[in-house]
N, CA, C and O atoms as CSV, one atom per row, in Angstrom:
chain,resi,resn,atom,element,x,y,z
A,1,ALA,N,N,0.818,-1.196,0.000
A,1,ALA,CA,C,0.000,0.000,0.000
A,1,ALA,C,C,0.859,1.256,0.000
A,1,ALA,O,O,0.481,2.258,-0.607
A,2,LYS,N,N,1.992,1.220,0.662
A,2,LYS,CA,C,2.840,2.404,0.739
A,2,LYS,C,C,3.572,2.678,-0.564
A,2,LYS,O,O,4.054,3.792,-0.773
A,3,MET,N,N,3.665,1.701,-1.437
A,3,MET,CA,C,4.393,1.886,-2.697
A,3,MET,C,C,3.551,2.632,-3.722
A,3,MET,O,O,4.071,3.041,-4.760
A,4,GLY,N,N,2.266,2.817,-3.453
A,4,GLY,CA,C,1.414,3.525,-4.393
A,4,GLY,C,C,1.037,2.706,-5.612
A,4,GLY,O,O,0.602,3.261,-6.621
A,5,VAL,N,N,1.198,1.399,-5.534
A,5,VAL,CA,C,0.887,0.518,-6.658
A,5,VAL,C,C,-0.371,-0.270,-6.307
A,5,VAL,O,O,-0.448,-0.899,-5.252
A,6,LYS,N,N,-1.342,-0.228,-7.192
A,6,LYS,CA,C,-2.575,-0.974,-6.985
A,6,LYS,C,C,-2.481,-2.281,-7.762
A,6,LYS,O,O,-2.188,-2.262,-8.958
A,7,PRO,N,N,-2.723,-3.419,-7.107
A,7,PRO,CA,C,-2.630,-4.698,-7.825
A,7,PRO,C,C,-3.696,-4.791,-8.914
A,7,PRO,O,O,-4.733,-4.130,-8.859
A,8,ASP,N,N,-3.405,-5.635,-9.909
A,8,ASP,CA,C,-4.401,-5.785,-10.975
A,8,ASP,C,C,-5.652,-6.471,-10.409
A,8,ASP,O,O,-5.616,-7.083,-9.341
A,9,ALA,N,N,-6.730,-6.354,-11.138
A,9,ALA,CA,C,-8.027,-6.834,-10.667
A,9,ALA,C,C,-8.017,-8.323,-10.333
A,9,ALA,O,O,-8.625,-8.739,-9.347
A,10,GLY,N,N,-7.337,-9.123,-11.138
A,10,GLY,CA,C,-7.294,-10.566,-10.883
A,10,GLY,C,C,-6.599,-10.906,-9.578
A,10,GLY,O,O,-7.075,-11.743,-8.811
A,11,LEU,N,N,-5.472,-10.255,-9.327
A,11,LEU,CA,C,-4.751,-10.482,-8.078
A,11,LEU,C,C,-5.574,-9.999,-6.896
A,11,LEU,O,O,-5.655,-10.685,-5.876
A,12,LEU,N,N,-6.179,-8.842,-7.017
A,12,LEU,CA,C,-6.991,-8.295,-5.940
A,12,LEU,C,C,-8.165,-9.224,-5.621
A,12,LEU,O,O,-8.479,-9.450,-4.452
A,13,GLU,N,N,-8.800,-9.753,-6.640
A,13,GLU,CA,C,-9.913,-10.687,-6.429
A,13,GLU,C,C,-9.435,-11.953,-5.729
A,13,GLU,O,O,-10.094,-12.436,-4.808
A,14,ALA,N,N,-8.296,-12.496,-6.157
A,14,ALA,CA,C,-7.755,-13.712,-5.539
A,14,ALA,C,C,-7.391,-13.461,-4.075
A,14,ALA,O,O,-7.665,-14.297,-3.214
A,15,LEU,N,N,-6.781,-12.323,-3.795
A,15,LEU,CA,C,-6.416,-11.991,-2.413
A,15,LEU,C,C,-7.659,-11.857,-1.537
A,15,LEU,O,O,-7.679,-12.328,-0.400
A,16,GLN,N,N,-8.691,-11.211,-2.072
A,16,GLN,CA,C,-9.916,-11.050,-1.294
A,16,GLN,C,C,-10.594,-12.398,-1.043
A,16,GLN,O,O,-11.112,-12.638,0.047
A,17,GLN,N,N,-10.591,-13.263,-2.035
A,17,GLN,CA,C,-11.185,-14.593,-1.858
A,17,GLN,C,C,-10.434,-15.390,-0.800
A,17,GLN,O,O,-11.048,-16.054,0.035
A,18,GLN,N,N,-9.097,-15.323,-0.834
A,18,GLN,CA,C,-8.296,-16.055,0.151
A,18,GLN,C,C,-8.516,-15.483,1.553
A,18,GLN,O,O,-8.650,-16.237,2.517
A,19,ALA,N,N,-8.552,-14.179,1.665
A,19,ALA,CA,C,-8.780,-13.552,2.967
A,19,ALA,C,C,-10.166,-13.909,3.503
A,19,ALA,O,O,-10.328,-14.144,4.701
A,20,THR,N,N,-11.157,-13.950,2.626
A,20,THR,CA,C,-12.501,-14.331,3.050
A,20,THR,C,C,-12.518,-15.774,3.541
A,20,THR,O,O,-13.128,-16.076,4.566
A,21,ALA,N,N,-11.854,-16.657,2.815
A,21,ALA,CA,C,-11.830,-18.079,3.168
A,21,ALA,C,C,-11.096,-18.339,4.480
A,21,ALA,O,O,-11.428,-19.285,5.194
A,22,THR,N,N,-10.114,-17.522,4.803
A,22,THR,CA,C,-9.304,-17.751,6.003
A,22,THR,C,C,-9.590,-16.743,7.112
A,22,THR,O,O,-8.833,-16.664,8.079
A,23,ALA,N,N,-10.659,-15.978,6.991
A,23,ALA,CA,C,-10.968,-14.918,7.961
A,23,ALA,C,C,-11.050,-15.438,9.391
A,23,ALA,O,O,-10.705,-14.715,10.326
A,24,GLY,N,N,-11.491,-16.654,9.575
A,24,GLY,CA,C,-11.604,-17.229,10.914
A,24,GLY,C,C,-10.269,-17.379,11.623
A,24,GLY,O,O,-10.234,-17.545,12.843
A,25,ASP,N,N,-9.182,-17.323,10.888
A,25,ASP,CA,C,-7.846,-17.435,11.477
A,25,ASP,C,C,-7.219,-16.069,11.761
A,25,ASP,O,O,-6.144,-16.003,12.358
A,26,PHE,N,N,-7.863,-14.987,11.348
A,26,PHE,CA,C,-7.292,-13.653,11.504
A,26,PHE,C,C,-7.267,-13.221,12.963
A,26,PHE,O,O,-8.242,-13.388,13.695
A,27,LYS,N,N,-6.145,-12.671,13.362
A,27,LYS,CA,C,-6.012,-12.034,14.667
A,27,LYS,C,C,-6.433,-10.572,14.488
A,27,LYS,O,O,-6.510,-10.093,13.356
A,28,PRO,N,N,-6.706,-9.854,15.588
A,28,PRO,CA,C,-7.115,-8.455,15.451
A,28,PRO,C,C,-6.154,-7.628,14.586
A,28,PRO,O,O,-6.591,-6.828,13.758
A,29,HIS,N,N,-4.864,-7.822,14.779
A,29,HIS,CA,C,-3.876,-7.069,14.006
A,29,HIS,C,C,-4.002,-7.379,12.512
A,29,HIS,O,O,-3.817,-6.498,11.672
A,30,ASP,N,N,-4.317,-8.634,12.187
A,30,ASP,CA,C,-4.488,-9.037,10.789
A,30,ASP,C,C,-5.695,-8.342,10.158
A,30,ASP,O,O,-5.626,-7.858,9.028
A,31,VAL,N,N,-6.802,-8.300,10.905
A,31,VAL,CA,C,-8.008,-7.629,10.411
A,31,VAL,C,C,-7.693,-6.159,10.134
A,31,VAL,O,O,-7.989,-5.641,9.057
A,32,ALA,N,N,-7.089,-5.497,11.124
A,32,ALA,CA,C,-6.783,-4.075,10.992
A,32,ALA,C,C,-5.823,-3.819,9.834
A,32,ALA,O,O,-6.030,-2.890,9.053
A,33,ASN,N,N,-4.780,-4.630,9.716
A,33,ASN,CA,C,-3.794,-4.423,8.656
A,33,ASN,C,C,-4.387,-4.655,7.267
A,33,ASN,O,O,-4.112,-3.895,6.338
A,34,LEU,N,N,-5.190,-5.692,7.128
A,34,LEU,CA,C,-5.811,-5.959,5.825
A,34,LEU,C,C,-6.690,-4.791,5.416
A,34,LEU,O,O,-6.594,-4.287,4.297
A,35,MET,N,N,-7.545,-4.367,6.331
A,35,MET,CA,C,-8.459,-3.277,6.010
A,35,MET,C,C,-7.698,-1.973,5.779
A,35,MET,O,O,-8.050,-1.204,4.885
A,36,TRP,N,N,-6.659,-1.716,6.575
A,36,TRP,CA,C,-5.846,-0.516,6.391
A,36,TRP,C,C,-5.187,-0.524,5.013
A,36,TRP,O,O,-5.199,0.484,4.307
A,37,GLY,N,N,-4.614,-1.664,4.638
A,37,GLY,CA,C,-3.945,-1.764,3.342
A,37,GLY,C,C,-4.901,-1.522,2.189
A,37,GLY,O,O,-4.566,-0.816,1.237
A,38,LEU,N,N,-6.087,-2.103,2.269
A,38,LEU,CA,C,-7.075,-1.887,1.218
A,38,LEU,C,C,-7.492,-0.422,1.171
A,38,LEU,O,O,-7.587,0.176,0.100
A,39,GLY,N,N,-7.739,0.148,2.354
A,39,GLY,CA,C,-8.120,1.555,2.416
A,39,GLY,C,C,-7.041,2.465,1.866
A,39,GLY,O,O,-7.338,3.430,1.162
A,40,LYS,N,N,-5.792,2.164,2.183
A,40,LYS,CA,C,-4.668,2.979,1.712
A,40,LYS,C,C,-4.564,2.937,0.188
A,40,LYS,O,O,-4.175,3.922,-0.439
A,41,MET,N,N,-4.915,1.786,-0.405
A,41,MET,CA,C,-4.877,1.653,-1.863
A,41,MET,C,C,-6.133,2.206,-2.535
A,41,MET,O,O,-6.219,2.256,-3.762
A,42,GLY,N,N,-7.110,2.622,-1.717
A,42,GLY,CA,C,-8.358,3.127,-2.294
A,42,GLY,C,C,-9.275,2.025,-2.771
A,42,GLY,O,O,-10.111,2.239,-3.649
A,43,VAL,N,N,-9.118,0.828,-2.185
A,43,VAL,CA,C,-9.921,-0.330,-2.578
A,43,VAL,C,C,-10.967,-0.595,-1.500
A,43,VAL,O,O,-10.641,-0.701,-0.317
A,44,THR,N,N,-12.214,-0.699,-1.916
A,44,THR,CA,C,-13.269,-1.117,-0.996
A,44,THR,C,C,-13.449,-2.614,-1.168
A,44,THR,O,O,-13.659,-3.083,-2.286
A,45,PRO,N,N,-13.369,-3.380,-0.069
A,45,PRO,CA,C,-13.497,-4.835,-0.181
A,45,PRO,C,C,-14.836,-5.247,-0.772
A,45,PRO,O,O,-15.832,-4.533,-0.655
A,46,ASP,N,N,-14.839,-6.415,-1.410
A,46,ASP,CA,C,-16.106,-6.932,-1.905
A,46,ASP,C,C,-16.989,-7.294,-0.714
A,46,ASP,O,O,-16.516,-7.362,0.421
A,47,ALA,N,N,-18.265,-7.522,-0.975
A,47,ALA,CA,C,-19.239,-7.746,0.099
A,47,ALA,C,C,-18.879,-8.944,0.974
A,47,ALA,O,O,-19.046,-8.893,2.192
A,48,GLY,N,N,-18.387,-10.015,0.363
A,48,GLY,CA,C,-18.037,-11.207,1.135
A,48,GLY,C,C,-16.903,-10.949,2.112
A,48,GLY,O,O,-16.967,-11.367,3.268
A,49,LEU,N,N,-15.874,-10.267,1.653
A,49,LEU,CA,C,-14.746,-9.965,2.524
A,49,LEU,C,C,-15.155,-8.984,3.614
A,49,LEU,O,O,-14.753,-9.136,4.768
A,50,MET,N,N,-15.945,-7.988,3.261
A,50,MET,CA,C,-16.379,-7.019,4.265
A,50,MET,C,C,-17.169,-7.714,5.369
A,50,MET,O,O,-16.954,-7.446,6.551
A,51,LYS,N,N,-18.071,-8.597,4.992
A,51,LYS,CA,C,-18.879,-9.317,5.982
A,51,LYS,C,C,-17.986,-10.203,6.844
A,51,LYS,O,O,-18.150,-10.249,8.063
A,52,ALA,N,N,-17.037,-10.909,6.217
A,52,ALA,CA,C,-16.133,-11.787,6.962
A,52,ALA,C,C,-15.276,-10.998,7.949
A,52,ALA,O,O,-15.066,-11.436,9.080
A,53,MET,N,N,-14.782,-9.837,7.523
A,53,MET,CA,C,-13.940,-9.023,8.411
A,53,MET,C,C,-14.767,-8.413,9.537
A,53,MET,O,O,-14.273,-8.263,10.654
A,54,GLN,N,N,-16.021,-8.059,9.254
A,54,GLN,CA,C,-16.877,-7.536,10.316
A,54,GLN,C,C,-17.163,-8.622,11.360
A,54,GLN,O,O,-17.123,-8.360,12.562
A,55,ARG,N,N,-17.449,-9.833,10.894
A,55,ARG,CA,C,-17.696,-10.943,11.837
A,55,ARG,C,C,-16.452,-11.218,12.685
A,55,ARG,O,O,-16.543,-11.433,13.893
A,56,ARG,N,N,-15.286,-11.206,12.024
A,56,ARG,CA,C,-14.040,-11.492,12.750
A,56,ARG,C,C,-13.714,-10.376,13.729
A,56,ARG,O,O,-13.227,-10.638,14.829
A,57,ALA,N,N,-13.978,-9.140,13.342
A,57,ALA,CA,C,-13.743,-8.011,14.244
A,57,ALA,C,C,-14.607,-8.138,15.493
A,57,ALA,O,O,-14.127,-7.904,16.602
A,58,ILE,N,N,-15.870,-8.506,15.328
A,58,ILE,CA,C,-16.751,-8.689,16.482
A,58,ILE,C,C,-16.214,-9.793,17.379
A,58,ILE,O,O,-16.163,-9.634,18.599
A,59,ALA,N,N,-15.811,-10.914,16.781
A,59,ALA,CA,C,-15.351,-12.065,17.556
A,59,ALA,C,C,-14.064,-11.794,18.333
A,59,ALA,O,O,-13.832,-12.397,19.381
A,60,THR,N,N,-13.235,-10.897,17.829
A,60,THR,CA,C,-11.924,-10.666,18.452
A,60,THR,C,C,-11.762,-9.261,19.036
A,60,THR,O,O,-10.670,-8.903,19.477
A,61,MET,N,N,-12.813,-8.475,19.044
A,61,MET,CA,C,-12.711,-7.065,19.419
A,61,MET,C,C,-12.065,-6.853,20.780
A,61,MET,O,O,-11.317,-5.891,20.954
A,62,ARG,N,N,-12.328,-7.711,21.736
A,62,ARG,CA,C,-11.761,-7.511,23.082
A,62,ARG,C,C,-10.234,-7.627,23.094
A,62,ARG,O,O,-9.594,-7.246,24.074
A,63,HIS,N,N,-9.648,-8.149,22.013
A,63,HIS,CA,C,-8.197,-8.304,21.925
A,63,HIS,C,C,-7.526,-7.235,21.057
A,63,HIS,O,O,-6.305,-7.242,20.897
A,64,PHE,N,N,-8.316,-6.325,20.501
A,64,PHE,CA,C,-7.744,-5.259,19.676
A,64,PHE,C,C,-6.916,-4.316,20.537
A,64,PHE,O,O,-7.361,-3.894,21.604
A,65,LYS,N,N,-5.730,-3.989,20.083
A,65,LYS,CA,C,-4.908,-2.974,20.730
A,65,LYS,C,C,-5.350,-1.615,20.190
A,65,LYS,O,O,-5.923,-1.541,19.103
A,66,PRO,N,N,-5.092,-0.547,20.932
A,66,PRO,CA,C,-5.543,0.771,20.464
A,66,PRO,C,C,-5.099,1.115,19.041
A,66,PRO,O,O,-5.895,1.658,18.275
A,67,LEU,N,N,-3.868,0.819,18.670
A,67,LEU,CA,C,-3.411,1.141,17.317
A,67,LEU,C,C,-4.184,0.348,16.268
A,67,LEU,O,O,-4.540,0.887,15.220
A,68,ASP,N,N,-4.443,-0.925,16.543
A,68,ASP,CA,C,-5.208,-1.742,15.593
A,68,ASP,C,C,-6.620,-1.187,15.437
A,68,ASP,O,O,-7.152,-1.114,14.329
A,69,LEU,N,N,-7.213,-0.800,16.550
A,69,LEU,CA,C,-8.555,-0.240,16.512
A,69,LEU,C,C,-8.566,1.069,15.733
A,69,LEU,O,O,-9.460,1.311,14.922
A,70,ALA,N,N,-7.574,1.907,15.981
A,70,ALA,CA,C,-7.483,3.178,15.251
A,70,ALA,C,C,-7.296,2.941,13.753
A,70,ALA,O,O,-7.911,3.627,12.936
A,71,ASN,N,N,-6.459,1.984,13.392
A,71,ASN,CA,C,-6.242,1.679,11.972
A,71,ASN,C,C,-7.514,1.145,11.319
A,71,ASN,O,O,-7.814,1.466,10.169
A,72,LEU,N,N,-8.250,0.335,12.058
A,72,LEU,CA,C,-9.501,-0.194,11.516
A,72,LEU,C,C,-10.522,0.932,11.341
A,72,LEU,O,O,-11.194,1.003,10.312
A,73,TRP,N,N,-10.641,1.814,12.345
A,73,TRP,CA,C,-11.544,2.968,12.229
A,73,TRP,C,C,-11.169,3.787,11.002
A,73,TRP,O,O,-12.036,4.166,10.216
A,74,TRP,N,N,-9.875,4.060,10.838
A,74,TRP,CA,C,-9.419,4.871,9.706
A,74,TRP,C,C,-9.784,4.194,8.386
A,74,TRP,O,O,-10.320,4.827,7.477
A,75,ALA,N,N,-9.487,2.907,8.297
A,75,ALA,CA,C,-9.744,2.185,7.050
A,75,ALA,C,C,-11.228,2.226,6.689
A,75,ALA,O,O,-11.592,2.528,5.553
A,76,LEU,N,N,-12.064,1.924,7.650
A,76,LEU,CA,C,-13.499,1.906,7.384
A,76,LEU,C,C,-14.008,3.295,7.013
A,76,LEU,O,O,-14.838,3.447,6.117
A,77,SER,N,N,-13.503,4.291,7.707
A,77,SER,CA,C,-13.895,5.660,7.403
A,77,SER,C,C,-13.443,6.060,6.000
A,77,SER,O,O,-14.203,6.679,5.255
A,78,SER,N,N,-12.215,5.710,5.642
A,78,SER,CA,C,-11.691,6.088,4.326
A,78,SER,C,C,-12.444,5.396,3.198
A,78,SER,O,O,-12.489,5.903,2.077
A,79,MET,N,N,-13.034,4.241,3.489
A,79,MET,CA,C,-13.802,3.506,2.485
A,79,MET,C,C,-15.253,3.954,2.430
A,79,MET,O,O,-15.998,3.557,1.534
A,80,GLY,N,N,-15.660,4.789,3.399
A,80,GLY,CA,C,-17.056,5.215,3.452
A,80,GLY,C,C,-17.989,4.099,3.859
A,80,GLY,O,O,-19.158,4.085,3.475
A,81,VAL,N,N,-17.470,3.154,4.643
A,81,VAL,CA,C,-18.238,1.974,5.038
A,81,VAL,C,C,-19.267,2.334,6.102
A,81,VAL,O,O,-18.967,3.039,7.065
A,82,LYS,N,N,-20.462,1.845,5.913
A,82,LYS,CA,C,-21.499,1.949,6.927
A,82,LYS,C,C,-21.472,0.625,7.692
A,82,LYS,O,O,-21.752,-0.436,7.134
A,83,LEU,N,N,-21.131,0.708,8.972
A,83,LEU,CA,C,-20.973,-0.493,9.777
A,83,LEU,C,C,-22.303,-1.090,10.197
A,83,LEU,O,O,-23.281,-0.378,10.425
A,84,ASP,N,N,-22.320,-2.417,10.294
A,84,ASP,CA,C,-23.456,-3.098,10.895
A,84,ASP,C,C,-23.501,-2.694,12.365
A,84,ASP,O,O,-22.457,-2.439,12.967
A,85,ALA,N,N,-24.683,-2.634,12.942
A,85,ALA,CA,C,-24.835,-2.216,14.339
A,85,ALA,C,C,-23.991,-3.050,15.308
A,85,ALA,O,O,-23.392,-2.472,16.214
A,86,PRO,N,N,-23.912,-4.388,15.163
A,86,PRO,CA,C,-23.094,-5.150,16.114
A,86,PRO,C,C,-21.606,-4.769,16.060
A,86,PRO,O,O,-20.933,-4.757,17.091
A,87,VAL,N,N,-21.099,-4.463,14.872
A,87,VAL,CA,C,-19.696,-4.075,14.745
A,87,VAL,C,C,-19.488,-2.726,15.404
A,87,VAL,O,O,-18.513,-2.531,16.130
A,88,LEU,N,N,-20.386,-1.804,15.160
A,88,LEU,CA,C,-20.260,-0.478,15.745
A,88,LEU,C,C,-20.313,-0.552,17.269
A,88,LEU,O,O,-19.525,0.108,17.947
A,89,ARG,N,N,-21.228,-1.343,17.810
A,89,ARG,CA,C,-21.308,-1.498,19.280
A,89,ARG,C,C,-20.020,-2.096,19.831
A,89,ARG,O,O,-19.524,-1.645,20.863
A,90,ALA,N,N,-19.474,-3.104,19.158
A,90,ALA,CA,C,-18.237,-3.735,19.620
A,90,ALA,C,C,-17.083,-2.739,19.601
A,90,ALA,O,O,-16.288,-2.689,20.540
A,91,MET,N,N,-16.987,-1.950,18.540
A,91,MET,CA,C,-15.906,-0.972,18.434
A,91,MET,C,C,-16.077,0.141,19.464
A,91,MET,O,O,-15.098,0.610,20.045
A,92,GLU,N,N,-17.303,0.556,19.685
A,92,GLU,CA,C,-17.550,1.598,20.683
A,92,GLU,C,C,-17.077,1.143,22.055
A,92,GLU,O,O,-16.525,1.935,22.818
A,93,GLY,N,N,-17.292,-0.132,22.370
A,93,GLY,CA,C,-16.897,-0.661,23.671
A,93,GLY,C,C,-15.395,-0.713,23.873
A,93,GLY,O,O,-14.929,-0.742,25.012
A,94,GLN,N,N,-14.632,-0.725,22.801
A,94,GLN,CA,C,-13.175,-0.806,22.877
A,94,GLN,C,C,-12.491,0.529,22.614
A,94,GLN,O,O,-11.275,0.639,22.770
A,95,ALA,N,N,-13.239,1.522,22.227
A,95,ALA,CA,C,-12.658,2.783,21.783
A,95,ALA,C,C,-11.788,3.433,22.860
A,95,ALA,O,O,-12.258,3.692,23.967
A,96,PRO,N,N,-10.506,3.698,22.530
A,96,PRO,CA,C,-9.598,4.310,23.496
A,96,PRO,C,C,-9.614,5.838,23.426
A,96,PRO,O,O,-8.605,6.497,23.679
A,97,PHE,N,N,-10.773,6.381,23.080
A,97,PHE,CA,C,-10.861,7.827,22.962
A,97,PHE,C,C,-12.126,8.290,23.640
A,97,PHE,O,O,-12.809,7.505,24.297
A,98,ASN,N,N,-12.435,9.532,23.490
A,98,ASN,CA,C,-13.566,10.144,24.165
A,98,ASN,C,C,-14.864,9.730,23.505
A,98,ASN,O,O,-15.374,10.423,22.624
A,99,TYR,N,N,-15.391,8.608,23.930
A,99,TYR,CA,C,-16.621,8.129,23.310
A,99,TYR,C,C,-17.772,8.987,23.666
A,99,TYR,O,O,-16.591,8.928,23.324
A,100,PRO,N,N,-18.585,9.572,23.917
A,100,PRO,CA,C,-19.552,9.708,22.848
A,100,PRO,C,C,-19.204,10.776,21.837
A,100,PRO,O,O,-19.732,10.758,20.725
A,101,ALA,N,N,-18.340,11.698,22.184
A,101,ALA,CA,C,-18.036,12.783,21.243
A,101,ALA,C,C,-17.379,12.278,19.964
A,101,ALA,O,O,-17.870,12.556,18.870
A,102,ASP,N,N,-16.278,11.542,20.083
A,102,ASP,CA,C,-15.552,11.111,18.889
A,102,ASP,C,C,-16.345,10.122,18.045
A,102,ASP,O,O,-16.398,10.249,16.822
A,103,VAL,N,N,-16.959,9.141,18.693
A,103,VAL,CA,C,-17.731,8.156,17.924
A,103,VAL,C,C,-18.983,8.820,17.362
A,103,VAL,O,O,-19.401,8.506,16.248
A,104,GLY,N,N,-19.578,9.721,18.111
A,104,GLY,CA,C,-20.749,10.439,17.609
A,104,GLY,C,C,-20.415,11.229,16.355
A,104,GLY,O,O,-21.190,11.238,15.399
A,105,LEU,N,N,-19.274,11.886,16.355
A,105,LEU,CA,C,-18.844,12.623,15.169
A,105,LEU,C,C,-18.627,11.673,14.002
A,105,LEU,O,O,-19.021,11.965,12.873
A,106,TRP,N,N,-17.996,10.531,14.279
A,106,TRP,CA,C,-17.730,9.558,13.215
A,106,TRP,C,C,-19.051,9.048,12.644
A,106,TRP,O,O,-19.210,8.947,11.428
A,107,LYS,N,N,-19.998,8.727,13.529
A,107,LYS,CA,C,-21.285,8.222,13.070
A,107,LYS,C,C,-21.992,9.241,12.189
A,107,LYS,O,O,-22.493,8.905,11.116
A,108,ARG,N,N,-22.029,10.496,12.649
A,108,ARG,CA,C,-22.723,11.532,11.882
A,108,ARG,C,C,-22.064,11.739,10.514
A,108,ARG,O,O,-22.746,12.044,9.536
A,109,SER,N,N,-20.768,11.577,10.450
A,109,SER,CA,C,-20.092,11.783,9.178
A,109,SER,C,C,-20.357,10.636,8.197
A,109,SER,O,O,-20.039,10.738,7.013
A,110,HIS,N,N,-20.937,9.555,8.697
A,110,HIS,CA,C,-21.198,8.398,7.829
A,110,HIS,C,C,-22.690,8.113,7.651
A,110,HIS,O,O,-23.066,7.056,7.145
A,111,ASP,N,N,-23.523,9.041,8.062
A,111,ASP,CA,C,-24.971,8.862,7.856
A,111,ASP,C,C,-25.385,9.336,6.483
A,111,ASP,O,O,-26.563,9.263,6.134
């Protein structure tokens, strides 16, 4: 993502399919890094990958470190993603910042 090179469509599709298939093995850092990398490249994940990453984020949210959580927030925001309510509730519970102000601002910016 930092090199400014976007992979071709075939590679991107294969990577998303593999990530979707193995999402159950992702640690919080893996979820955050994958989403950050896609966001940095200006790529919005396909519906299957987005759903898989949201499910995995909910399942592992209590283990997210503040930096991972911040990277995930950034990635989702940069993609213009509207979060499912369970994901938003899970992230709100882990937020290492001034919750209702910061999350309220984030929510309003994505309505």
